[in-house]
N, C-alpha and C positions, 0 to 999 in steps of 0.2 A: 412311153414309158415298159421299161422291162420289164418283167418282175424278178423279183427277188426273190431268192430262199436261202435268207437267213433269217435263225431264230431267233424266237421270240422271247423274253426273258422270263414271261408265266407258263413260257413252255417247259418247262420243268422247275420244280418244288423247290415254293421262296423261303428261308431263312427266315424273314422278318414277315409272320403271320398281319399282322399290324398293315405291315407295308402292303399284302395282299388286299386285306380285305379294302384302304383306302385304294384301289387299283378298279374293283367291285365295283365298288361306289361312283368311280368316274364312269365306267364301262354302263352300270345301270340309265347314270345323268344322259349318255348319250345316247343309250338309248331310248327315255321315255321324251327326249326330245329333239334328236339327232334322226328321228325316224328308222331307230330299231326295231319297236315294238308293236308301231300303226300295222303297220305292212303285214304280221303276222295275227294280230288282234280282230284284222281286216279277211285275214280269209279263212279264217275258222269261223265268222260270221258269215259269211258268202256260202259253207257249204246250208245252213239254216236246220241244224240236228240241234233233236230238241235233247243226247245228250252226244256225248264224245270223251273217246279213251286217248290220250295225248300223248305222244313219249315226245320229249325233250332231248332230243345229243348234241352231245358236248356242252350240258345247263348254267357250269359255270357257278352264278354268283346265283342264278334262279329268281332273276329278275320279270324275265320273261314269261314262265313259270305261273307266278303269283300275277301278273298282269293279268296273264289267261283267266286263270281262277275269278280273281275280282271281278271284268269285264260279264263271267257266265254267271254268276252268280246276280248283278244287276238284271240280265235278259233272261234271270228263269233259265237258263239252263244248268246240266247236269254233269258236270267237268272234273276225271280224273287225270294226269298231270305225273306221269314218268319219267322221275330231272335221272340222265344218263349221260354221267362222266368218267375220263379214265382217270382221276385225280381224286384220290379219298379225302385229300385237301380242300380242292377242291367242296366235295361232298361237304364235309365235317360246316363249312362255310354255308352253307347250299342250306341244313338240318336246322342251323342256327334261324340264320332268318326270318326260314318257312316258319319257325315257331308253333313246330305240332298240327299245320294243316294240314288235315283229315285230305284234303283233296289229293296231298306231292307226295310220291313216296319214290326214294333214291333207288339206284342205281349204279356201281360203276362195274362197267366196259369198255370193251373196246367199241368205238365208233366201224370200227369197218370188219368187225365180225357180230353182230350183234347177237342175243340170247336168249331170239326173238321167233315163233313161226311164225309161217307165210302172213301176211295181210290179222296179224297181230294188235294191230291198233286201227284207231279210224283215219287217223292223221300223226305224221313224224315231221314235226320244226325239227330245222338245223342253223340259228344264227350265233355270226358272227362264230363260226367254227373251221370253212367252206375254204377260208381264203391260208388256215393252218397247214393245210395235203397238199403235196408236190402230186402233177397230173397221173402221178402212179399208184397213188393210197387217193385220191379224190376219186378214184373211178369203182372204186372197193367198199366205198362211203355211200357213195351217190346210190350204187346198186344197193345196199341193204335197206336205205330212208327209203326205196322203192319195194324194197320184199317186201318189207313190215310193214305199209300205208294202205288199208282198202282204200282207201280214196284219196288221196295227192299223198307226196311230201309237197313241206312250202321254204326249200332254204332260202332266207335273209344274207344278205352277204354285201362290200363293202362292195364300190367299184374301182379300177387301178386306174390311175386317168394322174400328169402333171397337174390340174386343179386342184385336185382332189388331197394327192397330198398334200398343196403347201398352202390350201386349209384346213385338216386336219394336224396339220407342225402347228400350225397360228393357236388353236383351239388347244391342242396337247401344252402347249407351253401356259396355259393359265393355270392348267395344275406342277403344285407342289411332289405331287408323288411320283418318283423315280420309275417304277414301270409305267406309267399311263403318260410320259414320255418320251421312254423309247418305243414300247410295243406301238404306239397310237398309230406315230405313221408310219414307220414298219409295216405297216398291218396293210396298209392302203396301198404298200409296193411289191404286197405279199398278197394284192385279192388278184380278182380275173373281172377280165372287161364280159362282158354279158356271151360278147359274140364267144369269146373263151366256156365259160359254164355253161352255155348252148350244147355247144358239142362234148362236153365233159358227159351232159344228162345222155347227151342221147349213147353216146358210144359205152354209160353206164345201162343201156336197155328201157331208160323212160320212152315210152310210147308215141306221150304229145308233150312234149317239152316247152314251157313257154318262162320267155321272164322278159320281168320289166321295169324299167327305171326307175328309181326313188327317188325322191328327194333326199339331199343331204348326203351324195354318190352311192348314196343302195343299189341292189337291186336286188328282185323277187325272183324265184327259180322256181318253179310246178308241173306238174304235170297231168291234170285235170282240165288246163285251156279254155279256164271261163275268171272273168278277171270283173 
């Protein structure tokens, strides 16, 4: 399947905030039940640190940061997560969902030009955002993720394939949300294959990039070589 370059509806501001909130709930459900959250949680658990500074680039509704904070709390790990998104509309919804959790902070910025010093965070995560970037923009994004991560970036995204497209299209039909029904199948068509993602990471200067296939047509890309 050739990679699509069409834009998703949520790439632009959405007039109906309630419709966007419903779309974010669908995404959070898919992350929790269909393999988006678990790889990121496991990646942070594997590091084994007793305290972590984490940056989430393209945090959307902040469901992944909230899951990380809950998991860290259960394990007695101190964690702070900076949620970064270029959309103030997204950040406003994420702040509402976070309900003032002191472990979470919010920054509006572009993932391709992060306003942080080299190695400012232990881990930099990026979930379901890489496919929004065409190759010419994906490389600067990956370079920035690597630059500000002391240990490793953790990129979790979809894997493009015909089977993934069919499965995602069928899942999207279970939602009545216009954004979900349009964007979910298109996300698969815009996604990279594991080989393409690995090549992008190498071209972006990652030293020992590894990519793993995850359940439900996902993949995880890291630069520490551990699993």
